[in-house]
N, CA, C and O atoms as a printed pandas DataFrame, in Angstrom:
     atom_number atom_name residue_name chain_id  residue_number  x_coord  y_coord  z_coord
0              1         N          MET        A               1  -51.550   42.256  -26.734
1              2        CA          MET        A               1  -50.460   42.325  -25.726
2              3         C          MET        A               1  -49.233   41.514  -26.429
3              4         O          MET        A               1  -48.152   42.100  -26.486
4              5         N          ARG        A               2  -49.352   40.042  -27.031
5              6        CA          ARG        A               2  -48.510   39.460  -27.805
6              7         C          ARG        A               2  -47.514   40.190  -28.717
7              8         O          ARG        A               2  -46.329   39.870  -28.809
8              9         N          THR        A               3  -48.194   41.366  -29.492
9             10        CA          THR        A               3  -47.753   42.027  -30.804
10            11         C          THR        A               3  -46.818   42.975  -29.788
11            12         O          THR        A               3  -45.613   43.102  -30.000
12            13         N          ARG        A               4  -47.315   43.458  -28.956
13            14        CA          ARG        A               4  -46.186   44.639  -28.230
14            15         C          ARG        A               4  -45.052   43.772  -27.519
15            16         O          ARG        A               4  -43.924   44.263  -27.467
16            17         N          PHE        A               5  -45.225   42.826  -27.104
17            18        CA          PHE        A               5  -44.161   41.627  -26.803
18            19         C          PHE        A               5  -43.166   41.716  -27.384
19            20         O          PHE        A               5  -42.046   42.071  -27.018
20            21         N          THR        A               6  -43.771   41.201  -28.874
21            22        CA          THR        A               6  -42.726   40.620  -30.251
22            23         C          THR        A               6  -41.745   42.110  -30.562
23            24         O          THR        A               6  -40.527   42.197  -30.714
24            25         N          TYR        A               7  -42.865   43.251  -30.585
25            26        CA          TYR        A               7  -42.108   44.358  -30.701
26            27         C          TYR        A               7  -41.080   44.856  -30.173
27            28         O          TYR        A               7  -40.125   45.382  -30.745
28            29         N          PHE        A               8  -41.311   44.648  -28.696
29            30        CA          PHE        A               8  -40.487   45.043  -27.406
30            31         C          PHE        A               8  -39.204   44.084  -27.524
31            32         O          PHE        A               8  -38.146   44.537  -27.088
32            33         N          ALA        A               9  -39.214   42.808  -28.072
33            34        CA          ALA        A               9  -38.331   42.091  -28.054
34            35         C          ALA        A               9  -37.222   42.217  -29.400
35            36         O          ALA        A               9  -36.015   41.982  -29.349
36            37         N          ALA        A              10  -37.971   42.633  -30.536
37            38        CA          ALA        A              10  -37.353   43.347  -31.512
38            39         C          ALA        A              10  -36.657   44.494  -31.605
39            40         O          ALA        A              10  -35.793   44.716  -32.453
40            41         N          LEU        A              11  -37.061   45.338  -30.632
41            42        CA          LEU        A              11  -36.222   46.487  -30.298
42            43         C          LEU        A              11  -35.313   46.106  -29.436
43            44         O          LEU        A              11  -34.369   46.877  -29.611
44            45         N          VAL        A              12  -35.066   45.407  -28.653
45            46        CA          VAL        A              12  -34.380   45.175  -27.338
46            47         C          VAL        A              12  -33.099   44.298  -28.388
47            48         O          VAL        A              12  -31.929   44.634  -28.207
48            49         N          ILE        A              13  -33.310   43.559  -29.100
49            50        CA          ILE        A              13  -32.165   42.752  -29.987
50            51         C          ILE        A              13  -31.739   43.800  -30.727
51            52         O          ILE        A              13  -30.573   44.125  -30.506
52            53         N          ALA        A              14  -32.498   44.614  -31.778
53            54        CA          ALA        A              14  -31.885   45.441  -32.717
54            55         C          ALA        A              14  -30.764   46.772  -32.015
55            56         O          ALA        A              14  -29.769   47.247  -32.561
56            57         N          THR        A              15  -31.319   47.105  -30.717
57            58        CA          THR        A              15  -30.712   47.910  -29.946
58            59         C          THR        A              15  -29.032   47.241  -29.589
59            60         O          THR        A              15  -27.971   47.765  -29.930
60            61         N          THR        A              16  -29.202   46.029  -28.859
61            62        CA          THR        A              16  -28.309   45.378  -28.598
62            63         C          THR        A              16  -27.371   44.903  -29.722
63            64         O          THR        A              16  -26.193   44.801  -29.380
64            65         N          VAL        A              17  -27.613   44.647  -30.769
65            66        CA          VAL        A              17  -26.869   44.693  -32.108
66            67         C          VAL        A              17  -25.917   45.674  -32.635
67            68         O          VAL        A              17  -24.763   45.563  -33.049
68            69         N          ALA        A              18  -27.008   47.019  -32.460
69            70        CA          ALA        A              18  -26.432   48.279  -32.744
70            71         C          ALA        A              18  -25.523   48.779  -31.893
71            72         O          ALA        A              18  -24.685   49.635  -32.177
72            73         N          SER        A              19  -25.698   48.177  -30.697
73            74        CA          SER        A              19  -24.984   49.022  -29.555
74            75         C          SER        A              19  -23.323   48.121  -29.591
75            76         O          SER        A              19  -22.283   48.751  -29.400
76            77         N          CYS        A              20  -23.324   46.818  -29.825
77            78        CA          CYS        A              20  -22.302   45.790  -29.825
78            79         C          CYS        A              20  -21.430   46.186  -30.892
79            80         O          CYS        A              20  -20.210   46.251  -30.749
80            81         N          SER        A              21  -22.171   46.514  -32.210
81            82        CA          SER        A              21  -21.408   46.877  -33.454
82            83         C          SER        A              21  -20.213   48.405  -33.324
83            84         O          SER        A              21  -19.230   48.509  -34.058
84            85         N          HIS        A              22  -20.476   49.137  -32.574
85            86        CA          HIS        A              22  -20.122   50.191  -32.168
86            87         C          HIS        A              22  -18.556   49.816  -31.461
87            88         O          HIS        A              22  -17.525   50.460  -31.655
88            89         N          HIS        A              23  -18.680   48.801  -30.745
89            90        CA          HIS        A              23  -17.459   48.447  -29.858
90            91         C          HIS        A              23  -16.405   47.671  -30.534
91            92         O          HIS        A              23  -15.588   47.066  -29.839
92            93         N          GLU        A              24  -16.351   47.634  -31.593
93            94        CA          GLU        A              24  -15.157   46.817  -32.352
94            95         C          GLU        A              24  -13.956   47.287  -32.083
95            96         O          GLU        A              24  -13.759   48.486  -31.887
96            97         N          GLU        A              25  -13.060   46.417  -32.047
97            98        CA          GLU        A              25  -11.819   46.459  -31.918
98            99         C          GLU        A              25  -11.087   47.189  -33.038
99           100         O          GLU        A              25  -10.145   46.731  -33.683
100          101         N          SER        A              26  -11.595   48.275  -33.167
101          102        CA          SER        A              26  -11.024   49.051  -34.210
102          103         C          SER        A              26  -10.558   50.315  -33.576
103          104         O          SER        A              26  -10.501   51.319  -34.285
104          105         N          ASP        A              27  -10.210   50.384  -32.295
105          106        CA          ASP        A              27   -9.423   51.629  -31.890
106          107         C          ASP        A              27   -7.899   51.566  -31.905
107          108         O          ASP        A              27   -7.454   50.422  -32.000
108          109         N          VAL        A              28   -7.244   52.288  -31.852
109          110        CA          VAL        A              28   -5.726   52.175  -31.773
110          111         C          VAL        A              28   -5.002   53.263  -30.377
111          112         O          VAL        A              28   -4.895   54.489  -30.382
112          113         N          SER        A              29   -4.619   52.324  -29.334
113          114        CA          SER        A              29   -4.182   52.838  -28.206
114          115         C          SER        A              29   -2.752   53.084  -28.092
115          116         O          SER        A              29   -2.113   52.109  -28.488
116          117         N          LEU        A              30   -2.265   53.734  -27.820
117          118        CA          LEU        A              30   -0.720   54.223  -27.274
118          119         C          LEU        A              30   -0.311   54.204  -26.270
119          120         O          LEU        A              30   -1.207   54.421  -25.454
120          121         N          ASP        A              31    0.947   53.999  -25.676
121          122        CA          ASP        A              31    1.703   54.229  -24.915
122          123         C          ASP        A              31    2.694   54.993  -25.459
123          124         O          ASP        A              31    3.437   54.476  -26.293
124          125         N          VAL        A              32    2.842   56.186  -25.120
125          126        CA          VAL        A              32    3.569   57.109  -25.470
126          127         C          VAL        A              32    5.076   57.819  -24.542
127          128         O          VAL        A              32    4.922   58.645  -23.642
128          129         N          SER        A              33    6.058   57.458  -24.852
129          130        CA          SER        A              33    7.377   57.627  -24.125
130          131         C          SER        A              33    8.187   58.728  -24.931
131          132         O          SER        A              33    8.492   58.592  -26.116
132          133         N          VAL        A              34    8.531   59.946  -24.075
133          134        CA          VAL        A              34    9.487   60.924  -24.642
134          135         C          VAL        A              34   10.799   60.287  -23.917
135          136         O          VAL        A              34   10.815   59.935  -22.737
136          137         N          ASN        A              35   11.871   60.201  -24.797
137          138        CA          ASN        A              35   13.327   59.860  -24.261
138          139         C          ASN        A              35   13.866   60.901  -24.417
139          140         O          ASN        A              35   13.468   61.705  -25.260
140          141         N          ASN        A              36   15.126   61.171  -23.461
141          142        CA          ASN        A              36   16.010   62.102  -23.837
142          143         C          ASN        A              36   17.444   61.250  -24.066
143          144         O          ASN        A              36   17.800   60.589  -23.091
144          145         N          ALA        A              37   18.020   61.218  -24.870
145          146        CA          ALA        A              37   19.177   60.158  -25.457
146          147         C          ALA        A              37   20.147   61.275  -25.485
147          148         O          ALA        A              37   21.182   61.037  -26.109
148          149         N          THR        A              38   20.042   62.334  -24.992
149          150        CA          THR        A              38   21.076   63.473  -24.885
150          151         C          THR        A              38   22.067   63.175  -23.513
151          152         O          THR        A              38   22.100   62.254  -22.697
152          153         N          ALA        A              39   22.873   64.463  -23.693
153          154        CA          ALA        A              39   23.674   64.432  -22.246
154          155         C          ALA        A              39   23.399   65.670  -21.544
155          156         O          ALA        A              39   24.121   66.092  -20.641
156          157         N          THR        A              40   22.059   66.414  -22.080
157          158        CA          THR        A              40   21.556   67.542  -21.598
158          159         C          THR        A              40   20.206   67.330  -20.810
159          160         O          THR        A              40   19.328   66.547  -21.174
160          161         N          SER        A              41   20.150   68.150  -19.651
161          162        CA          SER        A              41   18.775   68.191  -19.080
162          163         C          SER        A              41   17.839   69.258  -19.869
163          164         O          SER        A              41   18.170   70.423  -20.094
164          165         N          TYR        A              42   16.774   68.735  -20.199
165          166        CA          TYR        A              42   15.758   69.702  -21.028
166          167         C          TYR        A              42   14.622   69.788  -20.386
167          168         O          TYR        A              42   14.157   68.781  -19.853
168          169         N          TRP        A              43   13.919   71.113  -20.320
169          170        CA          TRP        A              43   12.531   70.982  -20.107
170          171         C          TRP        A              43   11.645   70.765  -21.687
171          172         O          TRP        A              43   11.926   71.345  -22.736
172          173         N          VAL        A              44   10.740   69.957  -21.514
173          174        CA          VAL        A              44   10.460   69.223  -22.813
174          175         C          VAL        A              44    8.966   69.875  -22.957
175          176         O          VAL        A              44    8.132   69.662  -22.077
176          177         N          GLN        A              45    8.680   70.622  -24.025
177          178        CA          GLN        A              45    7.007   70.369  -24.163
178          179         C          GLN        A              45    6.663   70.267  -25.599
179          180         O          GLN        A              45    7.132   70.841  -26.581
180          181         N          LEU        A              46    5.571   69.245  -25.446
181          182        CA          LEU        A              46    5.344   68.798  -26.884
182          183         C          LEU        A              46    4.105   69.046  -26.810
183          184         O          LEU        A              46    3.323   68.765  -25.902
184          185         N          ASP        A              47    3.824   69.875  -28.315
185          186        CA          ASP        A              47    2.252   69.910  -28.896
186          187         C          ASP        A              47    1.139   69.299  -28.982
187          188         O          ASP        A              47    0.023   69.749  -29.244
188          189         N          TRP        A              48    1.608   67.833  -28.661
189          190        CA          TRP        A              48    0.550   66.928  -28.533
190          191         C          TRP        A              48   -0.092   67.034  -27.013
191          192         O          TRP        A              48    0.622   66.645  -26.090
192          193         N          GLN        A              49   -1.263   67.488  -26.749
193          194        CA          GLN        A              49   -1.602   67.942  -25.576
194          195         C          GLN        A              49   -2.032   66.546  -24.797
195          196         O          GLN        A              49   -2.150   66.729  -23.585
196          197         N          ALA        A              50   -2.272   65.293  -25.198
197          198        CA          ALA        A              50   -2.251   64.087  -24.544
198          199         C          ALA        A              50   -0.881   63.575  -23.931
199          200         O          ALA        A              50   -0.941   62.520  -23.300
200          201         N          VAL        A              51    0.067   64.061  -24.021
201          202        CA          VAL        A              51    1.766   63.563  -23.887
202          203         C          VAL        A              51    2.257   65.034  -23.194
203          204         O          VAL        A              51    2.747   66.012  -23.759
204          205         N          PRO        A              52    1.913   64.808  -21.621
205          206        CA          PRO        A              52    2.780   65.962  -21.309
206          207         C          PRO        A              52    4.347   65.487  -20.687
207          208         O          PRO        A              52    4.483   64.466  -20.014
208          209         N          VAL        A              53    5.147   66.135  -20.932
209          210        CA          VAL        A              53    6.508   65.543  -20.573
210          211         C          VAL        A              53    7.142   66.289  -19.475
211          212         O          VAL        A              53    7.200   65.729  -18.381
212          213         N          GLY        A              54    7.727   67.723  -19.639
213          214        CA          GLY        A              54    8.293   68.132  -18.250
214          215         C          GLY        A              54    9.891   68.302  -18.376
215          216         O          GLY        A              54   10.405   68.611  -19.452
216          217         N          ILE        A              55   10.671   68.072  -17.162
217          218        CA          ILE        A              55   12.051   68.094  -17.347
218          219         C          ILE        A              55   12.496   66.790  -17.376
219          220         O          ILE        A              55   12.121   65.919  -16.591
220          221         N          LEU        A              56   13.378   66.626  -18.369
221          222        CA          LEU        A              56   13.868   65.124  -18.661
222          223         C          LEU        A              56   15.618   65.228  -18.476
223          224         O          LEU        A              56   16.343   65.722  -19.339
224          225         N          SER        A              57   16.021   64.762  -17.412
225          226        CA          SER        A              57   17.471   64.478  -17.583
226          227         C          SER        A              57   17.766   63.454  -18.600
227          228         O          SER        A              57   16.909   62.877  -19.270
228          229         N          PRO        A              58   19.042   63.267  -18.670
229          230        CA          PRO        A              58   19.899   62.439  -19.465
230          231         C          PRO        A              58   19.445   61.030  -19.220
231          232         O          PRO        A              58   19.570   60.522  -18.105
232          233         N          GLY        A              59   18.807   60.248  -20.461
233          234        CA          GLY        A              59   18.493   58.924  -20.408
234          235         C          GLY        A              59   17.211   58.748  -19.279
235          236         O          GLY        A              59   17.168   57.823  -18.468
236          237         N          ILE        A              60   16.239   59.765  -19.388
237          238        CA          ILE        A              60   14.989   59.457  -18.798
238          239         C          ILE        A              60   13.747   59.646  -19.736
239          240         O          ILE        A              60   13.652   60.410  -20.698
240          241         N          SER        A              61   12.877   58.830  -19.267
241          242        CA          SER        A              61   11.913   59.190  -20.211
242          243         C          SER        A              61   10.317   59.406  -19.418
243          244         O          SER        A              61    9.948   58.975  -18.326
244          245         N          ALA        A              62    9.768   60.016  -20.161
245          246        CA          ALA        A              62    8.402   60.375  -19.905
246          247         C          ALA        A              62    7.386   59.716  -20.372
247          248         O          ALA        A              62    7.310   59.912  -21.585
248          249         N          THR        A              63    6.321   58.821  -19.874
249          250        CA          THR        A              63    5.302   58.187  -20.301
250          251         C          THR        A              63    4.085   58.446  -20.500
251          252         O          THR        A              63    3.677   58.699  -19.366
252          253         N          ALA        A              64    3.223   58.551  -21.206
253          254        CA          ALA        A              64    1.935   58.790  -21.175
254          255         C          ALA        A              64    1.052   57.549  -21.452
255          256         O          ALA        A              64    1.119   57.179  -22.624
256          257         N          VAL        A              65    0.301   56.872  -20.714
257          258        CA          VAL        A              65   -0.402   55.754  -21.503
258          259         C          VAL        A              65   -1.881   55.792  -21.739
259          260         O          VAL        A              65   -2.623   56.646  -21.252
260          261         N          ASP        A              66   -2.321   54.656  -22.643
261          262        CA          ASP        A              66   -3.236   54.595  -23.347
262          263         C          ASP        A              66   -3.833   56.066  -24.033
263          264         O          ASP        A              66   -4.863   56.519  -23.534
264          265         N          VAL        A              67   -3.377   56.591  -24.837
265          266        CA          VAL        A              67   -3.223   57.852  -25.388
266          267         C          VAL        A              67   -3.753   57.646  -27.422
267          268         O          VAL        A              67   -3.379   56.713  -28.132
268          269         N          SER        A              68   -4.426   58.516  -27.757
269          270        CA          SER        A              68   -4.907   58.153  -28.960
270          271         C          SER        A              68   -3.947   59.038  -30.123
271          272         O          SER        A              68   -3.493   60.167  -29.939
272          273         N          PRO        A              69   -3.804   58.307  -31.188
273          274        CA          PRO        A              69   -2.907   59.161  -32.121
274          275         C          PRO        A              69   -3.171   60.226  -32.307
275          276         O          PRO        A              69   -4.372   60.491  -32.290
276          277         N          PRO        A              70   -2.247   61.271  -32.556
277          278        CA          PRO        A              70   -2.490   62.596  -32.903
278          279         C          PRO        A              70   -2.887   63.041  -34.037
279          280         O          PRO        A              70   -2.639   62.397  -35.056
280          281         N          ASN        A              71   -3.722   64.467  -34.091
281          282        CA          ASN        A              71   -4.656   64.495  -35.210
282          283         C          ASN        A              71   -3.547   65.027  -36.371
283          284         O          ASN        A              71   -3.898   64.831  -37.535
284          285         N          ALA        A              72   -2.365   65.622  -36.179
285          286        CA          ALA        A              72   -1.470   66.016  -37.168
286          287         C          ALA        A              72   -0.400   65.208  -37.624
287          288         O          ALA        A              72   -0.103   64.236  -36.928
288          289         N          ASP        A              73    0.271   65.443  -38.723
289          290        CA          ASP        A              73    1.217   64.149  -39.250
290          291         C          ASP        A              73    2.661   64.842  -38.798
291          292         O          ASP        A              73    3.648   64.500  -39.450
292          293         N          ILE        A              74    2.844   65.849  -37.658
293          294        CA          ILE        A              74    4.266   66.419  -37.148
294          295         C          ILE        A              74    3.687   66.863  -35.914
295          296         O          ILE        A              74    2.609   67.451  -35.995
296          297         N          VAL        A              75    4.219   66.684  -34.760
297          298        CA          VAL        A              75    4.444   67.250  -33.817
298          299         C          VAL        A              75    5.912   67.954  -33.389
299          300         O          VAL        A              75    7.033   67.718  -33.839
300          301         N          THR        A              76    5.446   68.997  -32.252
301          302        CA          THR        A              76    6.626   69.550  -32.273
302          303         C          THR        A              76    7.053   69.698  -30.697
303          304         O          THR        A              76    6.326   70.028  -29.760
304          305         N          LEU        A              77    8.671   69.302  -30.677
305          306        CA          LEU        A              77    9.373   69.441  -29.215
306          307         C          LEU        A              77    9.986   70.702  -28.967
307          308         O          LEU        A              77   10.983   71.010  -29.620
308          309         N          ASP        A              78    9.420   71.637  -27.921
309          310        CA          ASP        A              78   10.474   72.798  -27.657
310          311         C          ASP        A              78   11.175   72.202  -26.484
311          312         O          ASP        A              78   10.618   71.565  -25.590
312          313         N          LEU        A              79   12.676   72.514  -26.584
313          314        CA          LEU        A              79   13.325   72.232  -25.744
314          315         C          LEU        A              79   13.928   73.190  -25.100
315          316         O          LEU        A              79   14.609   73.920  -25.820
316          317         N          MET        A              80   13.909   73.458  -23.896
317          318        CA          MET        A              80   14.875   74.655  -23.084
318          319         C          MET        A              80   15.863   73.741  -22.329
319          320         O          MET        A              80   15.502   72.697  -21.787
320          321         N          VAL        A              81   17.111   74.190  -22.328
321          322        CA          VAL        A              81   18.293   73.807  -21.578
322          323         C          VAL        A              81   17.828   73.715  -20.072
323          324         O          VAL        A              81   17.553   74.840  -19.656
324          325         N          ASP        A              82   17.697   72.964  -19.353
325          326        CA          ASP        A              82   17.385   73.329  -17.743
326          327         C          ASP        A              82   18.029   74.115  -16.979
327          328         O          ASP        A              82   17.408   74.782  -16.152
328          329         N          THR        A              83   19.557   74.214  -17.103
329          330        CA          THR        A              83   20.334   75.051  -16.726
330          331         C          THR        A              83   20.725   76.536  -17.219
331          332         O          THR        A              83   21.519   77.285  -16.651
332          333         N          ASN        A              84   19.941   76.822  -18.490
333          334        CA          ASN        A              84   20.066   77.906  -19.096
334          335         C          ASN        A              84   18.965   78.190  -19.905
335          336         O          ASN        A              84   19.020   78.003  -21.120
336          337         N          ARG        A              85   17.845   78.679  -19.279
337          338        CA          ARG        A              85   16.392   78.827  -19.706
338          339         C          ARG        A              85   16.622   79.853  -21.372
339          340         O          ARG        A              85   15.754   79.851  -22.245
340          341         N          GLN        A              86   17.480   80.363  -21.448
341          342        CA          GLN        A              86   17.555   81.343  -22.452
342          343         C          GLN        A              86   17.897   80.406  -23.885
343          344         O          GLN        A              86   17.580   80.705  -25.036
344          345         N          HIS        A              87   18.620   79.224  -23.436
345          346        CA          HIS        A              87   18.934   78.109  -24.788
346          347         C          HIS        A              87   17.848   77.445  -25.234
347          348         O          HIS        A              87   17.593   76.358  -24.715
348          349         N          ARG        A              88   17.139   77.882  -26.109
349          350        CA          ARG        A              88   15.988   76.959  -26.409
350          351         C          ARG        A              88   16.282   76.169  -28.143
351          352         O          ARG        A              88   17.074   76.601  -28.981
352          353         N          ALA        A              89   15.584   75.220  -28.256
353          354        CA          ALA        A              89   15.543   74.412  -29.722
354          355         C          ALA        A              89   13.894   74.032  -29.933
355          356         O          ALA        A              89   13.046   73.941  -29.046
356          357         N          THR        A              90   13.749   73.872  -31.161
357          358        CA          THR        A              90   12.560   73.196  -31.776
358          359         C          THR        A              90   12.809   72.118  -32.412
359          360         O          THR        A              90   13.772   72.199  -33.175
360          361         N          ILE        A              91   12.203   70.993  -32.359
361          362        CA          ILE        A              91   12.424   69.735  -33.331
362          363         C          ILE        A              91   10.849   69.598  -33.570
363          364         O          ILE        A              91    9.937   69.552  -32.744
364          365         N          LYS        A              92   10.822   69.541  -35.142
365          366        CA          LYS        A              92    9.444   69.107  -35.673
366          367         C          LYS        A              92    9.840   67.481  -35.916
367          368         O          LYS        A              92   10.957   67.085  -36.250
368          369         N          THR        A              93    8.776   66.725  -35.694
369          370        CA          THR        A              93    9.028   64.674  -35.721
370          371         C          THR        A              93    7.798   64.566  -36.556
371          372         O          THR        A              93    6.717   64.994  -36.152
372          373         N          ASP        A              94    7.933   64.068  -37.573
373          374        CA          ASP        A              94    6.954   63.395  -38.571
374          375         C          ASP        A              94    6.268   62.062  -37.691
375          376         O          ASP        A              94    7.017   61.171  -37.292
376          377         N          VAL        A              95    4.842   62.014  -37.438
377          378        CA          VAL        A              95    4.627   60.792  -36.675
378          379         C          VAL        A              95    3.434   60.416  -37.333
379          380         O          VAL        A              95    2.555   59.724  -36.820
380          381         N          SER        A              96    3.416   60.976  -38.709
381          382        CA          SER        A              96    2.154   60.537  -39.570
382          383         C          SER        A              96    2.069   58.621  -39.455
383          384         O          SER        A              96    1.071   57.910  -39.570
384          385         N          ALA        A              97    3.156   58.318  -39.256
385          386        CA          ALA        A              97    2.857   56.567  -39.265
386          387         C          ALA        A              97    1.940   56.056  -37.922
387          388         O          ALA        A              97    1.447   54.936  -37.784
388          389         N          LEU        A              98    1.861   57.081  -37.071
389          390        CA          LEU        A              98    0.773   56.462  -36.067
390          391         C          LEU        A              98   -0.387   56.567  -36.260
391          392         O          LEU        A              98   -1.193   55.920  -35.592
392          393         N          ARG        A              99   -0.797   57.499  -37.324
393          394        CA          ARG        A              99   -2.299   57.568  -37.774
394          395         C          ARG        A              99   -2.486   56.375  -39.118
395          396         O          ARG        A              99   -3.410   56.320  -39.929
396          397         N          GLN        A             100   -1.564   55.699  -39.040
397          398        CA          GLN        A             100   -1.978   54.416  -40.262
398          399         C          GLN        A             100   -1.797   53.196  -39.365
399          400         O          GLN        A             100   -1.439   52.154  -39.914
400          401         N          LEU        A             101   -1.985   53.203  -38.163
401          402        CA          LEU        A             101   -1.323   51.923  -37.330
402          403         C          LEU        A             101   -2.736   51.013  -37.563
403          404         O          LEU        A             101   -3.868   51.492  -37.644
404          405         N          LEU        A             102   -2.438   49.817  -37.636
405          406        CA          LEU        A             102   -3.766   48.805  -37.512
406          407         C          LEU        A             102   -4.365   48.957  -35.654
407          408         O          LEU        A             102   -3.712   49.301  -34.669
408          409         N          PRO        A             103   -5.597   48.605  -35.748
409          410        CA          PRO        A             103   -6.260   48.604  -34.391
410          411         C          PRO        A             103   -5.424   47.650  -33.533
411          412         O          PRO        A             103   -4.958   46.558  -33.859
412          413         N          GLY        A             104   -5.330   48.346  -32.285
413          414        CA          GLY        A             104   -4.868   47.684  -31.310
414          415         C          GLY        A             104   -4.056   48.599  -30.395
415          416         O          GLY        A             104   -4.159   49.824  -30.449
416          417         N          HIS        A             105   -2.978   47.742  -29.273
417          418        CA          HIS        A             105   -2.366   48.700  -28.465
418          419         C          HIS        A             105   -0.630   48.649  -28.851
419          420         O          HIS        A             105    0.021   47.611  -28.725
420          421         N          HIS        A             106   -0.152   49.696  -29.240
421          422        CA          HIS        A             106    1.189   50.193  -29.573
422          423         C          HIS        A             106    2.032   50.887  -28.642
423          424         O          HIS        A             106    1.650   51.807  -27.918
424          425         N          ALA        A             107    3.198   50.413  -28.685
425          426        CA          ALA        A             107    4.399   51.404  -27.767
426          427         C          ALA        A             107    4.660   52.039  -28.609
427          428         O          ALA        A             107    4.623   51.576  -29.749
428          429         N          VAL        A             108    5.092   53.599  -28.320
429          430        CA          VAL        A             108    5.759   54.353  -29.176
430          431         C          VAL        A             108    6.584   55.166  -28.211
431          432         O          VAL        A             108    6.172   55.632  -27.149
432          433         N          THR        A             109    7.753   55.275  -28.689
433          434        CA          THR        A             109    9.029   56.330  -28.378
434          435         C          THR        A             109    9.388   57.447  -29.227
435          436         O          THR        A             109    9.711   57.355  -30.412
436          437         N          ILE        A             110    9.315   58.436  -28.590
437          438        CA          ILE        A             110   10.291   59.651  -29.239
438          439         C          ILE        A             110   11.632   60.027  -28.821
439          440         O          ILE        A             110   11.819   60.719  -27.820
440          441         N          SER        A             111   12.552   59.599  -29.545
441          442        CA          SER        A             111   13.830   59.779  -28.632
442          443         C          SER        A             111   14.387   61.037  -29.167
443          444         O          SER        A             111   14.395   61.260  -30.377
444          445         N          ILE        A             112   14.849   61.859  -28.297
445          446        CA          ILE        A             112   15.638   63.014  -28.567
446          447         C          ILE        A             112   16.976   62.715  -28.729
447          448         O          ILE        A             112   17.737   62.396  -27.815
448          449         N          LEU        A             113   17.265   62.823  -29.932
449          450        CA          LEU        A             113   18.813   62.550  -29.896
450          451         C          LEU        A             113   20.087   63.864  -29.911
451          452         O          LEU        A             113   21.289   63.822  -29.652
452          453         N          SER        A             114   19.355   64.769  -30.257
453          454        CA          SER        A             114   19.908   65.877  -30.173
454          455         C          SER        A             114   19.110   67.380  -30.430
455          456         O          SER        A             114   17.902   67.283  -30.650
456          457         N          GLU        A             115   19.623   68.582  -30.417
457          458        CA          GLU        A             115   18.617   69.870  -30.443
458          459         C          GLU        A             115   17.935   69.711  -31.696
459          460         O          GLU        A             115   16.832   70.181  -31.975
460          461         N          ASN        A             116   18.710   68.978  -32.464
461          462        CA          ASN        A             116   17.518   69.005  -34.166
462          463         C          ASN        A             116   17.305   67.812  -34.356
463          464         O          ASN        A             116   16.749   67.695  -35.448
464          465         N          GLN        A             117   17.475   66.698  -33.793
465          466        CA          GLN        A             117   17.047   65.308  -34.376
466          467         C          GLN        A             117   16.226   64.655  -33.162
467          468         O          GLN        A             117   16.307   64.822  -31.945
468          469         N          THR        A             118   15.324   63.767  -34.038
469          470        CA          THR        A             118   14.406   62.786  -32.992
470          471         C          THR        A             118   14.604   61.203  -33.841
471          472         O          THR        A             118   15.148   61.096  -34.940
472          473         N          LYS        A             119   14.169   60.342  -33.239
473          474        CA          LYS        A             119   13.900   59.321  -33.781
474          475         C          LYS        A             119   12.503   58.604  -33.088
475          476         O          LYS        A             119   12.183   58.480  -31.906
476          477         N          LEU        A             120   11.826   58.194  -34.338
477          478        CA          LEU        A             120   10.410   57.711  -33.901
478          479         C          LEU        A             120   10.539   55.823  -33.798
479          480         O          LEU        A             120   11.081   55.187  -34.702
480          481         N          LEU        A             121   10.007   55.223  -32.688
481          482        CA          LEU        A             121   10.130   53.911  -32.820
482          483         C          LEU        A             121    8.558   53.688  -32.353
483          484         O          LEU        A             121    7.844   54.206  -31.495
484          485         N          ILE        A             122    8.411   52.849  -33.163
485          486        CA          ILE        A             122    6.809   51.887  -33.158
486          487         C          ILE        A             122    6.972   50.477  -32.649
487          488         O          ILE        A             122    7.524   49.628  -33.349
488          489         N          ASP        A             123    6.417   50.156  -31.222
489          490        CA          ASP        A             123    6.686   48.846  -31.327
490          491         C          ASP        A             123    8.059   48.417  -31.366
491          492         O          ASP        A             123    8.203   47.208  -31.553
492          493         N          GLY        A             124    8.933   48.993  -31.258
493          494        CA          GLY        A             124   10.590   48.520  -31.160
494          495         C          GLY        A             124   11.170   49.038  -32.351
495          496         O          GLY        A             124   12.391   49.197  -32.367
496          497         N          HIS        A             125   10.471   49.334  -33.379
497          498        CA          HIS        A             125   10.752   49.771  -34.877
498          499         C          HIS        A             125   11.050   50.861  -35.028
499          500         O          HIS        A             125   10.322   51.707  -34.510
500          501         N          GLU        A             126   12.178   51.277  -35.758
501          502        CA          GLU        A             126   12.341   52.853  -36.215
502          503         C          GLU        A             126   11.298   53.101  -37.313
503          504         O          GLU        A             126   10.897   52.057  -37.827
504          505         N          LYS        A             127   10.763   54.229  -37.796
505          506        CA          LYS        A             127   10.023   54.651  -38.675
506          507         C          LYS        A             127   10.785   56.030  -38.994
507          508         O          LYS        A             127   10.349   56.791  -39.858
C-alpha cells in the first residue's frame, strides 16, 4: 500500500511539474490596429485572418486584441475606395519584426499612409 502511495505521489508531482513547464511566459500577444492615415475612406481587407478590418474612414482604426504574430513575414492589405469600388490598390507590408518579438504583450499599428505605403509601429516605435 505504501509503495502505491509513493508511486501515486511521484506521478502527481511529475505531472504537475510537466504541466507547469508548458505555461511559461514565452508567448507573444499582440493588439493589432490598422489605421487609415489618408484622406480617403477605404474598404480594407488584410490577409492576416486574425485581424478583420472593413471600412476605415480617414483617421479611424480597427483593432484586434490578443492576436498571435502572423505566420508570414509579409502581410497584404487590399484597399478599395469606399465611393468607387472600381478603384483598388494592394500594399504589401513587411511584418517580419513581429515574429522576432520578446515574449509578452505588444501594441502593433499598421498605418495606411497612401495607396502604396504603410508604416509599422511596434509599441510606439517605427520598424
